[in-house]
All heavy atoms as TSV, in Angstrom:
chain	resi	resn	atom	element	x	y	z
A	1	MET	N	N	-168.942	193.717	43.579
A	1	MET	CA	C	-169.649	192.517	43.244
A	1	MET	C	C	-168.926	191.798	42.115
A	1	MET	O	O	-168.451	192.424	41.175
A	1	MET	CB	C	-171.070	192.841	42.800
A	1	MET	CG	C	-171.993	193.319	43.920
A	1	MET	SD	S	-172.228	192.109	45.215
A	1	MET	CE	C	-171.377	192.913	46.531
A	2	ASP	N	N	-168.877	190.480	42.261
A	2	ASP	CA	C	-168.202	189.662	41.259
A	2	ASP	C	C	-169.166	189.037	40.252
A	2	ASP	O	O	-168.847	188.896	39.074
A	2	ASP	CB	C	-167.403	188.545	41.923
A	2	ASP	CG	C	-166.222	189.076	42.705
A	2	ASP	OD1	O	-165.597	190.050	42.257
A	2	ASP	OD2	O	-165.931	188.513	43.772
A	3	LYS	N	N	-170.351	188.637	40.724
A	3	LYS	CA	C	-171.315	188.015	39.814
A	3	LYS	C	C	-172.697	188.041	40.443
A	3	LYS	O	O	-172.862	188.346	41.618
A	3	LYS	CB	C	-170.913	186.582	39.469
A	3	LYS	CG	C	-170.825	185.643	40.657
A	3	LYS	CD	C	-170.318	184.274	40.231
A	3	LYS	CE	C	-170.109	183.390	41.453
A	3	LYS	NZ	N	-169.620	182.069	41.091
A	4	GLU	N	N	-173.694	187.691	39.633
A	4	GLU	CA	C	-175.077	187.648	40.075
A	4	GLU	C	C	-175.599	186.228	39.920
A	4	GLU	O	O	-175.436	185.610	38.874
A	4	GLU	CB	C	-175.915	188.619	39.248
A	4	GLU	CG	C	-177.361	188.668	39.649
A	4	GLU	CD	C	-178.159	189.681	38.839
A	4	GLU	OE1	O	-177.558	190.452	38.067
A	4	GLU	OE2	O	-179.388	189.677	38.972
A	5	GLU	N	N	-176.209	185.711	40.961
A	5	GLU	CA	C	-176.864	184.400	40.934
A	5	GLU	C	C	-178.373	184.621	40.982
A	5	GLU	O	O	-178.835	185.757	41.043
A	5	GLU	CB	C	-176.408	183.560	42.134
A	5	GLU	CG	C	-174.916	183.259	42.155
A	5	GLU	CD	C	-174.474	182.283	41.071
A	5	GLU	OE1	O	-175.303	181.459	40.646
A	5	GLU	OE2	O	-173.313	182.372	40.652
A	6	ASP	N	N	-179.157	183.550	40.983
A	6	ASP	CA	C	-180.615	183.672	40.997
A	6	ASP	C	C	-181.136	184.424	42.220
A	6	ASP	O	O	-181.973	185.296	42.101
A	6	ASP	CB	C	-181.274	182.298	40.933
A	6	ASP	CG	C	-181.111	181.644	39.568
A	6	ASP	OD1	O	-180.919	182.381	38.573
A	6	ASP	OD2	O	-181.152	180.418	39.508
A	7	ASP	N	N	-180.638	184.076	43.412
A	7	ASP	CA	C	-181.194	184.618	44.648
A	7	ASP	C	C	-180.314	185.654	45.341
A	7	ASP	O	O	-180.736	186.259	46.315
A	7	ASP	CB	C	-181.467	183.486	45.640
A	7	ASP	CG	C	-182.486	182.489	45.118
A	7	ASP	OD1	O	-183.376	182.907	44.341
A	7	ASP	OD2	O	-182.393	181.311	45.476
A	8	TYR	N	N	-179.096	185.853	44.859
A	8	TYR	CA	C	-178.184	186.755	45.555
A	8	TYR	C	C	-177.053	187.200	44.621
A	8	TYR	O	O	-176.852	186.640	43.551
A	8	TYR	CB	C	-177.597	186.079	46.794
A	8	TYR	CG	C	-177.018	184.714	46.517
A	8	TYR	CD1	C	-175.727	184.571	46.046
A	8	TYR	CD2	C	-177.781	183.558	46.706
A	8	TYR	CE1	C	-175.209	183.326	45.757
A	8	TYR	CE2	C	-177.263	182.312	46.423
A	8	TYR	CZ	C	-175.979	182.202	45.951
A	8	TYR	OH	O	-175.457	180.970	45.658
A	9	TYR	N	N	-176.345	188.223	45.083
A	9	TYR	CA	C	-175.119	188.663	44.414
A	9	TYR	C	C	-173.944	188.042	45.151
A	9	TYR	O	O	-174.016	187.788	46.346
A	9	TYR	CB	C	-174.978	190.185	44.472
A	9	TYR	CG	C	-176.077	190.913	43.742
A	9	TYR	CD1	C	-177.132	191.484	44.435
A	9	TYR	CD2	C	-176.048	191.041	42.364
A	9	TYR	CE1	C	-178.141	192.156	43.771
A	9	TYR	CE2	C	-177.048	191.715	41.682
A	9	TYR	CZ	C	-178.094	192.271	42.394
A	9	TYR	OH	O	-179.088	192.925	41.733
A	10	VAL	N	N	-172.859	187.808	44.447
A	10	VAL	CA	C	-171.671	187.212	45.042
A	10	VAL	C	C	-170.540	188.242	44.979
A	10	VAL	O	O	-170.226	188.772	43.913
A	10	VAL	CB	C	-171.244	185.929	44.295
A	10	VAL	CG1	C	-169.997	185.336	44.926
A	10	VAL	CG2	C	-172.381	184.915	44.301
A	11	GLY	N	N	-169.961	188.506	46.141
A	11	GLY	CA	C	-168.846	189.439	46.215
A	11	GLY	C	C	-167.814	188.918	47.196
A	11	GLY	O	O	-167.830	187.751	47.583
A	12	ARG	N	N	-166.914	189.803	47.594
A	12	ARG	CA	C	-165.895	189.434	48.573
A	12	ARG	C	C	-165.485	190.678	49.328
A	12	ARG	O	O	-165.765	191.796	48.889
A	12	ARG	CB	C	-164.704	188.781	47.896
A	12	ARG	CG	C	-164.124	189.552	46.753
A	12	ARG	CD	C	-163.215	188.655	45.908
A	12	ARG	NE	N	-163.203	189.104	44.547
A	12	ARG	CZ	C	-162.295	189.932	44.044
A	12	ARG	NH1	N	-161.320	190.382	44.791
A	12	ARG	NH2	N	-162.348	190.304	42.786
A	13	THR	N	N	-164.819	190.483	50.433
A	13	THR	CA	C	-164.369	191.629	51.210
A	13	THR	C	C	-163.158	192.262	50.531
A	13	THR	O	O	-162.557	191.684	49.618
A	13	THR	CB	C	-164.020	191.246	52.659
A	13	THR	OG1	O	-162.887	190.378	52.649
A	13	THR	CG2	C	-165.184	190.564	53.359
A	14	GLN	N	N	-162.789	193.410	50.992
A	14	GLN	CA	C	-161.723	194.198	50.382
A	14	GLN	C	C	-160.407	193.431	50.255
A	14	GLN	O	O	-159.677	193.600	49.298
A	14	GLN	CB	C	-161.522	195.458	51.210
A	14	GLN	CG	C	-160.474	196.397	50.688
A	14	GLN	CD	C	-160.390	197.656	51.528
A	14	GLN	OE1	O	-161.175	197.877	52.416
A	14	GLN	NE2	N	-159.421	198.482	51.222
A	15	TRP	N	N	-160.093	192.569	51.210
A	15	TRP	CA	C	-158.793	191.909	51.228
A	15	TRP	C	C	-158.822	190.476	50.710
A	15	TRP	O	O	-157.806	189.811	50.685
A	15	TRP	CB	C	-158.228	191.939	52.646
A	15	TRP	CG	C	-158.080	193.344	53.130
A	15	TRP	CD1	C	-157.051	194.198	52.850
A	15	TRP	CD2	C	-158.985	194.072	53.932
A	15	TRP	NE1	N	-157.260	195.421	53.436
A	15	TRP	CE2	C	-158.453	195.366	54.121
A	15	TRP	CE3	C	-160.212	193.775	54.521
A	15	TRP	CZ2	C	-159.093	196.348	54.862
A	15	TRP	CZ3	C	-160.838	194.760	55.261
A	15	TRP	CH2	C	-160.280	196.022	55.421
A	16	ASP	N	N	-159.978	189.989	50.298
A	16	ASP	CA	C	-160.090	188.609	49.821
A	16	ASP	C	C	-159.839	188.515	48.326
A	16	ASP	O	O	-160.127	189.434	47.568
A	16	ASP	CB	C	-161.475	188.044	50.131
A	16	ASP	CG	C	-161.666	187.771	51.611
A	16	ASP	OD1	O	-160.668	187.732	52.340
A	16	ASP	OD2	O	-162.820	187.603	52.026
A	17	SER	N	N	-159.323	187.367	47.918
A	17	SER	CA	C	-159.089	187.144	46.492
A	17	SER	C	C	-160.097	186.121	45.970
A	17	SER	O	O	-160.545	185.238	46.700
A	17	SER	CB	C	-157.667	186.644	46.253
A	17	SER	OG	O	-157.469	185.412	46.893
A	18	PRO	N	N	-160.478	186.228	44.699
A	18	PRO	CA	C	-161.452	185.282	44.150
A	18	PRO	C	C	-160.880	183.875	44.081
A	18	PRO	O	O	-159.684	183.686	43.940
A	18	PRO	CB	C	-161.743	185.846	42.758
A	18	PRO	CG	C	-160.583	186.709	42.436
A	18	PRO	CD	C	-160.016	187.201	43.728
A	19	GLU	N	N	-161.749	182.889	44.193
A	19	GLU	CA	C	-161.438	181.463	44.083
A	19	GLU	C	C	-160.602	180.903	45.233
A	19	GLU	O	O	-160.315	179.717	45.250
A	19	GLU	CB	C	-160.752	181.167	42.745
A	19	GLU	CG	C	-161.593	181.537	41.553
A	19	GLU	CD	C	-160.886	181.283	40.242
A	19	GLU	OE1	O	-159.891	180.556	40.232
A	19	GLU	OE2	O	-161.345	181.818	39.224
A	20	VAL	N	N	-160.186	181.737	46.175
A	20	VAL	CA	C	-159.374	181.259	47.288
A	20	VAL	C	C	-160.069	181.531	48.620
A	20	VAL	O	O	-160.165	180.656	49.471
A	20	VAL	CB	C	-157.975	181.936	47.291
A	20	VAL	CG1	C	-157.159	181.505	48.492
A	20	VAL	CG2	C	-157.236	181.633	46.003
A	21	ASP	N	N	-160.562	182.742	48.784
A	21	ASP	CA	C	-161.157	183.165	50.053
A	21	ASP	C	C	-162.670	183.007	50.032
A	21	ASP	O	O	-163.274	182.865	48.962
A	21	ASP	CB	C	-160.774	184.618	50.326
A	21	ASP	CG	C	-159.291	184.764	50.627
A	21	ASP	OD1	O	-158.789	184.009	51.468
A	21	ASP	OD2	O	-158.641	185.626	50.011
A	22	PRO	N	N	-163.286	183.049	51.209
A	22	PRO	CA	C	-164.742	182.918	51.285
A	22	PRO	C	C	-165.469	184.010	50.507
A	22	PRO	O	O	-164.924	185.092	50.267
A	22	PRO	CB	C	-165.033	183.054	52.789
A	22	PRO	CG	C	-163.753	182.701	53.461
A	22	PRO	CD	C	-162.672	183.153	52.527
A	23	GLU	N	N	-166.700	183.718	50.131
A	23	GLU	CA	C	-167.527	184.667	49.387
A	23	GLU	C	C	-168.463	185.402	50.338
A	23	GLU	O	O	-168.775	184.923	51.424
A	23	GLU	CB	C	-168.365	183.941	48.338
A	23	GLU	CG	C	-167.549	183.263	47.275
A	23	GLU	CD	C	-168.401	182.499	46.296
A	23	GLU	OE1	O	-169.425	181.919	46.695
A	23	GLU	OE2	O	-168.030	182.488	45.115
A	24	VAL	N	N	-168.933	186.544	49.892
A	24	VAL	CA	C	-169.984	187.284	50.580
A	24	VAL	C	C	-171.220	187.194	49.692
A	24	VAL	O	O	-171.202	187.647	48.547
A	24	VAL	CB	C	-169.589	188.757	50.809
A	24	VAL	CG1	C	-170.719	189.500	51.504
A	24	VAL	CG2	C	-168.301	188.854	51.620
A	25	LEU	N	N	-172.261	186.576	50.209
A	25	LEU	CA	C	-173.514	186.433	49.471
A	25	LEU	C	C	-174.438	187.557	49.907
A	25	LEU	O	O	-174.811	187.653	51.084
A	25	LEU	CB	C	-174.155	185.077	49.762
A	25	LEU	CG	C	-173.257	183.859	49.512
A	25	LEU	CD1	C	-174.010	182.579	49.852
A	25	LEU	CD2	C	-172.756	183.840	48.078
A	26	VAL	N	N	-174.804	188.433	48.974
A	26	VAL	CA	C	-175.604	189.618	49.285
A	26	VAL	C	C	-177.019	189.411	48.775
A	26	VAL	O	O	-177.233	189.174	47.577
A	26	VAL	CB	C	-174.978	190.874	48.636
A	26	VAL	CG1	C	-175.790	192.110	49.006
A	26	VAL	CG2	C	-173.527	191.029	49.066
A	27	LYS	N	N	-177.980	189.513	49.689
A	27	LYS	CA	C	-179.385	189.347	49.322
A	27	LYS	C	C	-179.791	190.397	48.295
A	27	LYS	O	O	-179.348	191.536	48.342
A	27	LYS	CB	C	-180.274	189.464	50.560
A	27	LYS	CG	C	-180.092	188.330	51.524
A	27	LYS	CD	C	-181.053	188.449	52.669
A	27	LYS	CE	C	-180.952	187.234	53.567
A	27	LYS	NZ	N	-182.027	187.213	54.556
A	28	LYS	N	N	-180.648	189.997	47.386
A	28	LYS	CA	C	-181.114	190.896	46.327
A	28	LYS	C	C	-182.280	191.746	46.822
A	28	LYS	O	O	-183.430	191.469	46.540
A	28	LYS	CB	C	-181.548	190.100	45.105
A	28	LYS	CG	C	-180.423	189.527	44.310
A	28	LYS	CD	C	-180.975	188.879	43.058
A	28	LYS	CE	C	-179.898	188.556	42.093
A	28	LYS	NZ	N	-180.435	187.944	40.868
A	29	THR	N	N	-181.953	192.798	47.563
A	29	THR	CA	C	-182.998	193.721	48.009
A	29	THR	C	C	-182.997	194.998	47.194
A	29	THR	O	O	-183.931	195.782	47.270
A	29	THR	CB	C	-182.833	194.052	49.497
A	29	THR	OG1	O	-181.543	194.626	49.707
A	29	THR	CG2	C	-182.993	192.806	50.361
A	30	LYS	N	N	-181.908	195.228	46.433
A	30	LYS	CA	C	-181.853	196.324	45.475
A	30	LYS	C	C	-180.838	195.962	44.402
A	30	LYS	O	O	-180.023	195.058	44.575
A	30	LYS	CB	C	-181.527	197.656	46.146
A	30	LYS	CG	C	-180.156	197.767	46.749
A	30	LYS	CD	C	-180.010	199.147	47.409
A	30	LYS	CE	C	-178.598	199.418	47.835
A	30	LYS	NZ	N	-178.459	200.726	48.453
A	31	LYS	N	N	-180.890	196.665	43.280
A	31	LYS	CA	C	-180.036	196.360	42.130
A	31	LYS	C	C	-178.588	196.751	42.413
A	31	LYS	O	O	-178.294	197.877	42.776
A	31	LYS	CB	C	-180.556	197.106	40.899
A	31	LYS	CG	C	-179.744	196.898	39.663
A	31	LYS	CD	C	-179.928	195.510	39.102
A	31	LYS	CE	C	-179.159	195.387	37.781
A	31	LYS	NZ	N	-178.894	194.024	37.436
A	32	LEU	N	N	-177.671	195.794	42.259
A	32	LEU	CA	C	-176.240	196.025	42.376
A	32	LEU	C	C	-175.595	195.624	41.058
A	32	LEU	O	O	-176.098	194.748	40.357
A	32	LEU	CB	C	-175.651	195.200	43.526
A	32	LEU	CG	C	-176.263	195.387	44.903
A	32	LEU	CD1	C	-175.573	194.492	45.917
A	32	LEU	CD2	C	-176.202	196.836	45.341
A	33	GLU	N	N	-174.484	196.261	40.723
A	33	GLU	CA	C	-173.828	195.985	39.449
A	33	GLU	C	C	-172.480	195.307	39.643
A	33	GLU	O	O	-171.711	195.663	40.538
A	33	GLU	CB	C	-173.640	197.286	38.673
A	33	GLU	CG	C	-174.950	197.916	38.247
A	33	GLU	CD	C	-174.751	199.126	37.363
A	33	GLU	OE1	O	-173.742	199.174	36.633
A	33	GLU	OE2	O	-175.603	200.012	37.412
A	34	LYS	N	N	-172.208	194.348	38.790
A	34	LYS	CA	C	-170.930	193.641	38.787
A	34	LYS	C	C	-169.792	194.635	38.569
A	34	LYS	O	O	-169.906	195.561	37.764
A	34	LYS	CB	C	-170.943	192.590	37.676
A	34	LYS	CG	C	-169.692	191.791	37.561
A	34	LYS	CD	C	-169.811	190.791	36.428
A	34	LYS	CE	C	-168.486	190.131	36.159
A	34	LYS	NZ	N	-168.544	189.200	35.041
A	35	GLY	N	N	-168.704	194.454	39.311
A	35	GLY	CA	C	-167.537	195.305	39.153
A	35	GLY	C	C	-167.523	196.545	40.020
A	35	GLY	O	O	-166.562	197.294	39.996
A	36	HIS	N	N	-168.591	196.770	40.778
A	36	HIS	CA	C	-168.670	197.939	41.651
A	36	HIS	C	C	-168.483	197.531	43.111
A	36	HIS	O	O	-168.738	196.386	43.488
A	36	HIS	CB	C	-170.023	198.630	41.490
A	36	HIS	CG	C	-170.185	199.290	40.165
A	36	HIS	ND1	N	-169.910	200.619	39.946
A	36	HIS	CD2	C	-170.575	198.801	38.964
A	36	HIS	CE1	C	-170.134	200.923	38.690
A	36	HIS	NE2	N	-170.541	199.822	38.063
A	37	PHE	N	N	-168.060	198.494	43.929
A	37	PHE	CA	C	-167.923	198.297	45.370
A	37	PHE	C	C	-169.180	198.806	46.060
A	37	PHE	O	O	-169.718	199.848	45.671
A	37	PHE	CB	C	-166.712	199.065	45.910
A	37	PHE	CG	C	-165.399	198.488	45.483
A	37	PHE	CD1	C	-164.780	198.920	44.321
A	37	PHE	CD2	C	-164.782	197.511	46.238
A	37	PHE	CE1	C	-163.565	198.394	43.916
A	37	PHE	CE2	C	-163.562	196.968	45.844
A	37	PHE	CZ	C	-162.955	197.418	44.687
A	38	TYR	N	N	-169.627	198.084	47.100
A	38	TYR	CA	C	-170.810	198.481	47.858
A	38	TYR	C	C	-170.563	198.240	49.341
A	38	TYR	O	O	-169.847	197.310	49.715
A	38	TYR	CB	C	-172.038	197.652	47.436
A	38	TYR	CG	C	-172.466	197.900	46.028
A	38	TYR	CD1	C	-172.050	197.060	44.999
A	38	TYR	CD2	C	-173.285	198.967	45.699
A	38	TYR	CE1	C	-172.441	197.280	43.688
A	38	TYR	CE2	C	-173.681	199.198	44.390
A	38	TYR	CZ	C	-173.254	198.355	43.389
A	38	TYR	OH	O	-173.634	198.560	42.093
A	39	ASP	N	N	-171.183	199.066	50.178
A	39	ASP	CA	C	-171.201	198.812	51.610
A	39	ASP	C	C	-172.356	197.862	51.887
A	39	ASP	O	O	-173.471	198.065	51.391
A	39	ASP	CB	C	-171.414	200.110	52.395
A	39	ASP	CG	C	-170.205	201.016	52.349
A	39	ASP	OD1	O	-169.069	200.497	52.299
A	39	ASP	OD2	O	-170.397	202.249	52.365
A	40	VAL	N	N	-172.070	196.812	52.639
A	40	VAL	CA	C	-173.101	195.849	53.009
A	40	VAL	C	C	-173.028	195.593	54.514
A	40	VAL	O	O	-172.008	195.862	55.150
A	40	VAL	CB	C	-172.955	194.512	52.242
A	40	VAL	CG1	C	-173.102	194.740	50.745
A	40	VAL	CG2	C	-171.649	193.825	52.545
A	41	ASP	N	N	-174.116	195.101	55.066
A	41	ASP	CA	C	-174.168	194.708	56.466
A	41	ASP	C	C	-174.167	193.192	56.543
A	41	ASP	O	O	-175.006	192.537	55.919
A	41	ASP	CB	C	-175.443	195.246	57.130
A	41	ASP	CG	C	-175.490	196.769	57.135
A	41	ASP	OD1	O	-174.430	197.397	57.354
A	41	ASP	OD2	O	-176.579	197.319	56.924
A	42	ILE	N	N	-173.222	192.638	57.283
A	42	ILE	CA	C	-173.163	191.185	57.475
A	42	ILE	C	C	-174.263	190.804	58.455
A	42	ILE	O	O	-174.341	191.345	59.556
A	42	ILE	CB	C	-171.787	190.746	58.012
A	42	ILE	CG1	C	-170.658	191.215	57.078
A	42	ILE	CG2	C	-171.748	189.240	58.229
A	42	ILE	CD1	C	-170.735	190.699	55.673
A	43	ILE	N	N	-175.129	189.867	58.050
A	43	ILE	CA	C	-176.250	189.479	58.902
A	43	ILE	C	C	-176.164	188.026	59.372
A	43	ILE	O	O	-176.921	187.625	60.246
A	43	ILE	CB	C	-177.602	189.734	58.199
A	43	ILE	CG1	C	-177.687	189.003	56.862
A	43	ILE	CG2	C	-177.814	191.229	58.003
A	43	ILE	CD1	C	-179.044	189.070	56.189
A	44	ASP	N	N	-175.238	187.250	58.797
A	44	ASP	CA	C	-175.082	185.860	59.206
A	44	ASP	C	C	-173.725	185.365	58.705
A	44	ASP	O	O	-173.134	185.962	57.806
A	44	ASP	CB	C	-176.202	184.990	58.628
A	44	ASP	CG	C	-176.396	183.683	59.366
A	44	ASP	OD1	O	-175.687	183.443	60.374
A	44	ASP	OD2	O	-177.254	182.889	58.944
A	45	ALA	N	N	-173.250	184.286	59.290
A	45	ALA	CA	C	-171.980	183.698	58.875
A	45	ALA	C	C	-172.122	182.193	58.798
A	45	ALA	O	O	-172.675	181.562	59.701
A	45	ALA	CB	C	-170.879	184.062	59.861
A	46	LEU	N	N	-171.651	181.630	57.713
A	46	LEU	CA	C	-171.604	180.189	57.508
A	46	LEU	C	C	-170.129	179.783	57.539
A	46	LEU	O	O	-169.249	180.647	57.533
A	46	LEU	CB	C	-172.251	179.838	56.165
A	46	LEU	CG	C	-173.696	180.282	55.987
A	46	LEU	CD1	C	-174.167	180.033	54.564
A	46	LEU	CD2	C	-174.592	179.577	56.982
A	47	PRO	N	N	-169.803	178.498	57.559
A	47	PRO	CA	C	-168.393	178.110	57.647
A	47	PRO	C	C	-167.487	178.734	56.572
A	47	PRO	O	O	-166.352	179.076	56.851
A	47	PRO	CB	C	-168.437	176.592	57.506
A	47	PRO	CG	C	-169.772	176.211	58.048
A	47	PRO	CD	C	-170.692	177.328	57.628
A	48	TYR	N	N	-167.973	178.887	55.349
A	48	TYR	CA	C	-167.129	179.406	54.280
A	48	TYR	C	C	-167.726	180.596	53.547
A	48	TYR	O	O	-167.227	180.980	52.491
A	48	TYR	CB	C	-166.809	178.293	53.273
A	48	TYR	CG	C	-166.076	177.148	53.913
A	48	TYR	CD1	C	-166.735	175.970	54.228
A	48	TYR	CD2	C	-164.732	177.258	54.239
A	48	TYR	CE1	C	-166.068	174.920	54.836
A	48	TYR	CE2	C	-164.051	176.225	54.851
A	48	TYR	CZ	C	-164.728	175.056	55.140
A	48	TYR	OH	O	-164.056	174.027	55.749
A	49	GLU	N	N	-168.773	181.184	54.080
A	49	GLU	CA	C	-169.432	182.310	53.422
A	49	GLU	C	C	-170.002	183.264	54.447
A	49	GLU	O	O	-170.363	182.852	55.554
A	49	GLU	CB	C	-170.575	181.825	52.522
A	49	GLU	CG	C	-170.127	180.921	51.409
A	49	GLU	CD	C	-171.277	180.172	50.779
A	49	GLU	OE1	O	-172.238	179.836	51.490
A	49	GLU	OE2	O	-171.204	179.910	49.580
A	50	LEU	N	N	-170.089	184.524	54.071
A	50	LEU	CA	C	-170.794	185.522	54.868
A	50	LEU	C	C	-172.082	185.866	54.143
A	50	LEU	O	O	-172.110	185.951	52.910
A	50	LEU	CB	C	-169.949	186.791	55.035
A	50	LEU	CG	C	-168.643	186.622	55.790
A	50	LEU	CD1	C	-167.828	187.916	55.726
A	50	LEU	CD2	C	-168.893	186.222	57.234
A	51	ILE	N	N	-173.162	186.064	54.890
A	51	ILE	CA	C	-174.446	186.458	54.325
A	51	ILE	C	C	-174.634	187.933	54.655
A	51	ILE	O	O	-174.442	188.361	55.800
A	51	ILE	CB	C	-175.604	185.637	54.923
A	51	ILE	CG1	C	-175.307	184.139	54.831
A	51	ILE	CG2	C	-176.928	186.003	54.254
A	51	ILE	CD1	C	-175.124	183.607	53.428
A	52	ALA	N	N	-174.991	188.719	53.647
A	52	ALA	CA	C	-175.097	190.172	53.838
A	52	ALA	C	C	-176.338	190.717	53.140
A	52	ALA	O	O	-176.997	190.026	52.370
A	52	ALA	CB	C	-173.854	190.843	53.293
A	53	GLN	N	N	-176.610	191.977	53.447
A	53	GLN	CA	C	-177.629	192.729	52.748
A	53	GLN	C	C	-177.062	194.117	52.479
A	53	GLN	O	O	-176.192	194.578	53.215
A	53	GLN	CB	C	-178.921	192.813	53.543
A	53	GLN	CG	C	-178.801	193.555	54.854
A	53	GLN	CD	C	-180.063	193.458	55.688
A	53	GLN	OE1	O	-180.901	192.604	55.452
A	53	GLN	NE2	N	-180.183	194.323	56.667
A	54	PRO	N	N	-177.512	194.777	51.427
A	54	PRO	CA	C	-176.990	196.126	51.159
A	54	PRO	C	C	-177.256	197.046	52.351
A	54	PRO	O	O	-178.311	196.975	52.993
A	54	PRO	CB	C	-177.786	196.579	49.938
A	54	PRO	CG	C	-178.207	195.307	49.269
A	54	PRO	CD	C	-178.443	194.335	50.388
A	55	SER	N	N	-176.293	197.904	52.656
A	55	SER	CA	C	-176.460	198.861	53.752
A	55	SER	C	C	-177.585	199.831	53.433
A	55	SER	O	O	-177.832	200.162	52.277
A	55	SER	CB	C	-175.170	199.655	53.974
A	55	SER	OG	O	-174.182	198.841	54.516
A	56	LEU	N	N	-178.234	200.309	54.477
A	56	LEU	CA	C	-179.331	201.243	54.301
A	56	LEU	C	C	-178.829	202.658	54.034
A	56	LEU	O	O	-179.606	203.531	53.681
A	56	LEU	CB	C	-180.228	201.221	55.537
A	56	LEU	CG	C	-180.879	199.879	55.837
A	56	LEU	CD1	C	-181.647	199.944	57.144
A	56	LEU	CD2	C	-181.779	199.451	54.699
A	57	GLN	N	N	-177.540	202.900	54.201
A	57	GLN	CA	C	-176.983	204.245	53.998
A	57	GLN	C	C	-176.829	204.575	52.545
A	57	GLN	O	O	-176.522	203.879	51.696
A	57	GLN	CB	C	-175.648	204.347	54.689
A	57	GLN	CG	C	-175.780	204.133	56.161
A	57	GLN	CD	C	-174.406	204.204	56.845
A	57	GLN	OE1	O	-173.461	204.741	56.322
A	57	GLN	NE2	N	-174.317	203.653	58.026
């Protein structure tokens, strides 16, 4: 995770770089910490962003 917004966390996939590649917006269904890696499930896709939720595993 790169940062926390009001309604979601903002991260990126393993191969994406900040400020250049699309973001992954992760719904706030549980507490995630900036600077950590998490498994998420992609649930929707927008033109420049992926919408995800934390994996249940």
